[in-house]
N, C-alpha and C positions, 0 to 999 in steps of 0.2 A: 694602825692606819690602813684604811681600805685602799686597794689598788684599782678597783673598779666598782661602780655603783649599779644597783638594780635599776633598769629603765622604768620600772613601775614605782620607784620611790616618789612620794608625793611632796611637792613644794607648794606652799600656800602663801602667795603674795598678800600682804595686808590690803584689805579692802577689795579683793578680787577672788575669783573662783580658783581653787587649788587645781593644779595640773601635774601630770606625771613628769618626771625628770626628762624622759625622752622627748616630750613636747617642748621643754625649755632649751634643749640642745639641738633643735633642728637646724638652726642657722648659726648660732654662736656658742663658744665655750662659756664656762662660768668662772669668774674670779670672785670668790666668796670670803668675807670676813665673818667668822662665827663668834658671836658674843653672848655672854650671860649678863643680862641687865641687872641682876641682883647681886653682883660682885663689884668691888672697887676696881679690880684689875681690868675688867672690860671697859669701865669708864675712863681709866687712865690711858688706854690705847685708842679711844674713839677719835680724837683729832688726827692722830697718825694714820689710822685705818682709812679715814675719809680722804686724807691727802694721797695715800697710795692708790686708792680706788679711782680718785679723780685723774691720776696719772695715766690710767688705762681707759678713760671715758670714750676716746675716739677709736680704740682698737677693736678688733673683731672678737670681743668678749663682753658678756653681760656682767658688769660689776654689780655687786650686791652685798647686802648684809643678811645673815641668817641670825635671828635673835631668838633665844630660847625663852620665849614668852608669848602670851596671846597678843592679838593685834593692838589692843589698847595699851598694854605695858610696853610693847615694842615702840609704838609711836611716842609714848611719854619719854622713854629712854633716849631715843634718837633725836627727838625734837625736830628742828627744821631738816635734818638729814633724811628723815622719813619721806620727805617730799622730793628731795634731790636724787635719792637712790632707790633702786628696786630693793624691797625689803621682804624677806620671807619670815613668817612667824613659825616657830618650832616649839610650841608649848609642851608637847610630849617628848621632845628631843629625838624624834624619829630620824630626822635628817642628820643630826649630830651623831647619833648611833650608827646610822648608815655610812657615814664618813669614817667611822672607827676612831673618832677623836677621844682622847683621854684628858686633855687640858684645854681650857679656853682662857683667853681668846685664841683663835686659830685663823690662819690664812691658807685657803685651799684653792687649787686650780683643778677644774674638771674639764677635760677635753670633750668635744662634741660626740666622741664615741663612748662616753661614760667612764673613761679611765681617769685615774687621779695620778698624774705624773709628779706632782709636787704639793707638799703641804708642810706647814710649820705650826707647832703648838706652843702656847705661851707667847711671850714677846721676846724673841731672840732676833735682833736686827739682821744678823748675817743669814739666818735661816729664812726670814721674810724676804731678804734680798734674793736668795736662791729661787724662791717661789716666783718672785717678780721677774727674775731673769728667764725662767722657764716660760712664763706667760709672754714676755717680750719676744723671745726667740720663736715661739709658736705663731705669734700674731704679727711678726715683723714690726715691732713697736719699740720704743725706747724704755729703758728701765728707770722708774722714778728713783730719786735719791733716798736711800735707806741705809743708815739712819740720818737724821738731820739733828742739829743742835737743839731743836725744840722737842725732840722725842724723849720719852721717859727712859730711864735706865732699864736694862734687861730684867725680866722677871719670869718666873715659871708658869704663872697662871693658876687657875683653880680647877678642881675636878669637873669634867664635862658631865658626868653622870649625876 
């Protein structure tokens, strides 16, 4: 897992011009859920991930999905969530590799200085709660409930590469 990211790492929001990480971090931190739309595991966590990200919608953090697919496949996978959230397409997995992720889905917090103080790979509710707590502490926000009764059982995820 990366502890800091290159400011030149490019993030490509679907339907918009790609920009360097340093440009995305000028005002807000990033709270990212990284998904592989070609696996069942990422689809299992999608409702939970959306709920967790919604919990930080008003905080000083850009909530987003990073989807390891092109724009079209990312939109198809996320459906209406692609309009609700900022979505970065990562078809070559450069962002995923830059984050040093080995398993997807993942929940990652990137501070405005480019450091990664917290990340969780796979679906481990306690580790996702730790990431959420770090985000909440940094942004003076409340921690969303993790897990809830509607969330899936814990699972390891699939290889990020």
